[in-house]
TORKOL-4160 file (C-alpha; in steps of 0.2 Angstrom, whole numbers, padded with zeros to 4 digits, m for minus):
152
<pt num="1" X="0000" Y="0000" Z="0000"/>
<pt num="2" X="0014" Y="0012" Z="0004"/>
<pt num="3" X="0022" Y="0009" Z="m0013"/>
<pt num="4" X="0006" Y="0012" Z="m0022"/>
<pt num="5" X="0004" Y="0029" Z="m0013"/>
<pt num="6" X="0022" Y="0034" Z="m0017"/>
<pt num="7" X="0019" Y="0030" Z="m0035"/>
<pt num="8" X="0003" Y="0040" Z="m0035"/>
<pt num="9" X="0011" Y="0054" Z="m0027"/>
<pt num="10" X="0025" Y="0054" Z="m0039"/>
<pt num="11" X="0013" Y="0054" Z="m0054"/>
<pt num="12" X="0003" Y="0068" Z="m0047"/>
<pt num="13" X="0019" Y="0078" Z="m0044"/>
<pt num="14" X="0025" Y="0075" Z="m0062"/>
<pt num="15" X="0009" Y="0081" Z="m0069"/>
<pt num="16" X="0009" Y="0097" Z="m0058"/>
<pt num="17" X="0027" Y="0101" Z="m0062"/>
<pt num="18" X="0024" Y="0099" Z="m0081"/>
<pt num="19" X="0007" Y="0108" Z="m0081"/>
<pt num="20" X="0014" Y="0123" Z="m0072"/>
<pt num="21" X="0023" Y="0128" Z="m0088"/>
<pt num="22" X="0007" Y="0134" Z="m0095"/>
<pt num="23" X="m0001" Y="0141" Z="m0080"/>
<pt num="24" X="m0010" Y="0158" Z="m0083"/>
<pt num="25" X="m0024" Y="0168" Z="m0076"/>
<pt num="26" X="m0039" Y="0173" Z="m0086"/>
<pt num="27" X="m0047" Y="0190" Z="m0083"/>
<pt num="28" X="m0062" Y="0192" Z="m0072"/>
<pt num="29" X="m0076" Y="0205" Z="m0077"/>
<pt num="30" X="m0078" Y="0218" Z="m0072"/>
<pt num="31" X="m0061" Y="0225" Z="m0075"/>
<pt num="32" X="m0066" Y="0240" Z="m0086"/>
<pt num="33" X="m0058" Y="0254" Z="m0075"/>
<pt num="34" X="m0043" Y="0258" Z="m0065"/>
<pt num="35" X="m0052" Y="0254" Z="m0049"/>
<pt num="36" X="m0058" Y="0237" Z="m0055"/>
<pt num="37" X="m0041" Y="0231" Z="m0062"/>
<pt num="38" X="m0037" Y="0213" Z="m0061"/>
<pt num="39" X="m0021" Y="0209" Z="m0052"/>
<pt num="40" X="m0007" Y="0201" Z="m0061"/>
<pt num="41" X="m0003" Y="0186" Z="m0050"/>
<pt num="42" X="0006" Y="0175" Z="m0063"/>
<pt num="43" X="0019" Y="0179" Z="m0077"/>
<pt num="44" X="0005" Y="0176" Z="m0090"/>
<pt num="45" X="m0013" Y="0183" Z="m0090"/>
<pt num="46" X="m0025" Y="0181" Z="m0104"/>
<pt num="47" X="m0040" Y="0191" Z="m0108"/>
<pt num="48" X="m0053" Y="0195" Z="m0122"/>
<pt num="49" X="m0059" Y="0211" Z="m0129"/>
<pt num="50" X="m0077" Y="0205" Z="m0131"/>
<pt num="51" X="m0086" Y="0220" Z="m0139"/>
<pt num="52" X="m0081" Y="0236" Z="m0148"/>
<pt num="53" X="m0076" Y="0248" Z="m0134"/>
<pt num="54" X="m0072" Y="0235" Z="m0121"/>
<pt num="55" X="m0057" Y="0239" Z="m0111"/>
<pt num="56" X="m0047" Y="0227" Z="m0099"/>
<pt num="57" X="m0037" Y="0234" Z="m0085"/>
<pt num="58" X="m0023" Y="0224" Z="m0076"/>
<pt num="59" X="m0012" Y="0230" Z="m0061"/>
<pt num="60" X="0004" Y="0225" Z="m0054"/>
<pt num="61" X="0015" Y="0231" Z="m0040"/>
<pt num="62" X="0033" Y="0234" Z="m0045"/>
<pt num="63" X="0049" Y="0238" Z="m0034"/>
<pt num="64" X="0062" Y="0251" Z="m0036"/>
<pt num="65" X="0078" Y="0245" Z="m0045"/>
<pt num="66" X="0070" Y="0231" Z="m0054"/>
<pt num="67" X="0069" Y="0229" Z="m0073"/>
<pt num="68" X="0053" Y="0221" Z="m0081"/>
<pt num="69" X="0049" Y="0215" Z="m0099"/>
<pt num="70" X="0031" Y="0215" Z="m0105"/>
<pt num="71" X="0024" Y="0208" Z="m0120"/>
<pt num="72" X="0006" Y="0208" Z="m0128"/>
<pt num="73" X="0003" Y="0193" Z="m0140"/>
<pt num="74" X="m0008" Y="0180" Z="m0146"/>
<pt num="75" X="m0019" Y="0193" Z="m0154"/>
<pt num="76" X="m0033" Y="0189" Z="m0167"/>
<pt num="77" X="m0035" Y="0208" Z="m0171"/>
<pt num="78" X="m0028" Y="0225" Z="m0168"/>
<pt num="79" X="m0026" Y="0229" Z="m0150"/>
<pt num="80" X="m0015" Y="0241" Z="m0140"/>
<pt num="81" X="m0009" Y="0241" Z="m0122"/>
<pt num="82" X="m0006" Y="0257" Z="m0112"/>
<pt num="83" X="0005" Y="0257" Z="m0097"/>
<pt num="84" X="0002" Y="0269" Z="m0082"/>
<pt num="85" X="0012" Y="0271" Z="m0066"/>
<pt num="86" X="0004" Y="0275" Z="m0049"/>
<pt num="87" X="0014" Y="0281" Z="m0034"/>
<pt num="88" X="0011" Y="0270" Z="m0019"/>
<pt num="89" X="0006" Y="0286" Z="m0009"/>
<pt num="90" X="m0009" Y="0290" Z="m0021"/>
<pt num="91" X="m0025" Y="0288" Z="m0013"/>
<pt num="92" X="m0034" Y="0287" Z="m0030"/>
<pt num="93" X="m0031" Y="0278" Z="m0046"/>
<pt num="94" X="m0027" Y="0294" Z="m0055"/>
<pt num="95" X="m0012" Y="0290" Z="m0066"/>
<pt num="96" X="0004" Y="0299" Z="m0062"/>
<pt num="97" X="0013" Y="0294" Z="m0078"/>
<pt num="98" X="0008" Y="0287" Z="m0095"/>
<pt num="99" X="0023" Y="0276" Z="m0099"/>
<pt num="100" X="0018" Y="0273" Z="m0117"/>
<pt num="101" X="0009" Y="0261" Z="m0128"/>
<pt num="102" X="0014" Y="0244" Z="m0133"/>
<pt num="103" X="0005" Y="0241" Z="m0150"/>
<pt num="104" X="0003" Y="0225" Z="m0160"/>
<pt num="105" X="m0008" Y="0228" Z="m0175"/>
<pt num="106" X="m0003" Y="0214" Z="m0187"/>
<pt num="107" X="0009" Y="0224" Z="m0198"/>
<pt num="108" X="m0004" Y="0238" Z="m0203"/>
<pt num="109" X="0000" Y="0256" Z="m0203"/>
<pt num="110" X="0008" Y="0258" Z="m0185"/>
<pt num="111" X="0025" Y="0250" Z="m0182"/>
<pt num="112" X="0023" Y="0233" Z="m0173"/>
<pt num="113" X="0031" Y="0233" Z="m0156"/>
<pt num="114" X="0032" Y="0215" Z="m0148"/>
<pt num="115" X="0037" Y="0220" Z="m0131"/>
<pt num="116" X="0044" Y="0234" Z="m0119"/>
<pt num="117" X="0057" Y="0234" Z="m0106"/>
<pt num="118" X="0054" Y="0246" Z="m0091"/>
<pt num="119" X="0067" Y="0251" Z="m0078"/>
<pt num="120" X="0058" Y="0254" Z="m0061"/>
<pt num="121" X="0065" Y="0270" Z="m0052"/>
<pt num="122" X="0053" Y="0269" Z="m0037"/>
<pt num="123" X="0041" Y="0257" Z="m0029"/>
<pt num="124" X="0024" Y="0259" Z="m0038"/>
<pt num="125" X="0009" Y="0251" Z="m0046"/>
<pt num="126" X="0009" Y="0248" Z="m0064"/>
<pt num="127" X="m0008" Y="0247" Z="m0073"/>
<pt num="128" X="m0011" Y="0240" Z="m0090"/>
<pt num="129" X="m0025" Y="0245" Z="m0102"/>
<pt num="130" X="m0029" Y="0233" Z="m0116"/>
<pt num="131" X="m0041" Y="0240" Z="m0129"/>
<pt num="132" X="m0044" Y="0241" Z="m0148"/>
<pt num="133" X="m0032" Y="0251" Z="m0158"/>
<pt num="134" X="m0046" Y="0262" Z="m0166"/>
<pt num="135" X="m0041" Y="0257" Z="m0183"/>
<pt num="136" X="m0055" Y="0244" Z="m0188"/>
<pt num="137" X="m0072" Y="0253" Z="m0186"/>
<pt num="138" X="m0077" Y="0242" Z="m0171"/>
<pt num="139" X="m0070" Y="0225" Z="m0178"/>
<pt num="140" X="m0058" Y="0223" Z="m0164"/>
<pt num="141" X="m0064" Y="0208" Z="m0154"/>
<pt num="142" X="m0049" Y="0198" Z="m0149"/>
<pt num="143" X="m0041" Y="0187" Z="m0137"/>
<pt num="144" X="m0024" Y="0192" Z="m0130"/>
<pt num="145" X="m0010" Y="0186" Z="m0119"/>
<pt num="146" X="0000" Y="0198" Z="m0108"/>
<pt num="147" X="0016" Y="0191" Z="m0101"/>
<pt num="148" X="0030" Y="0198" Z="m0091"/>
<pt num="149" X="0047" Y="0193" Z="m0084"/>
<pt num="150" X="0060" Y="0201" Z="m0073"/>
<pt num="151" X="0076" Y="0205" Z="m0082"/>
<pt num="152" X="0093" Y="0202" Z="m0074"/>
């Protein structure tokens, strides 16, 4: 009996370790404002712009002295991602800095950017706004994947 339990434990452990490679979080609605942003608690989050005008907000706390790489991918249509920083001393979600847009629009007019590296100068919250790029007259319904990694 002990041997069977050991084998079962090892099999479950192997499935957990192998399965963790593709671990991701999927958005939870409502996440349509700075105040209702979903936290980024894994290195990959997935979402869907489900109707024209839909906006998805994500948030992540970052620490001074760290460098992060962010990428928006797995798109079916034209989306863009805005990145905003918020001081930890702010009592509201009014952005203190627009850090720019990461755009992936499948090689149309705007230059395609696959990722962005951010050097963090002070402890802060980052918020990410994923929305349609405004180029397709409402035809911007798309799944997406937002990934990040810490750069050494």
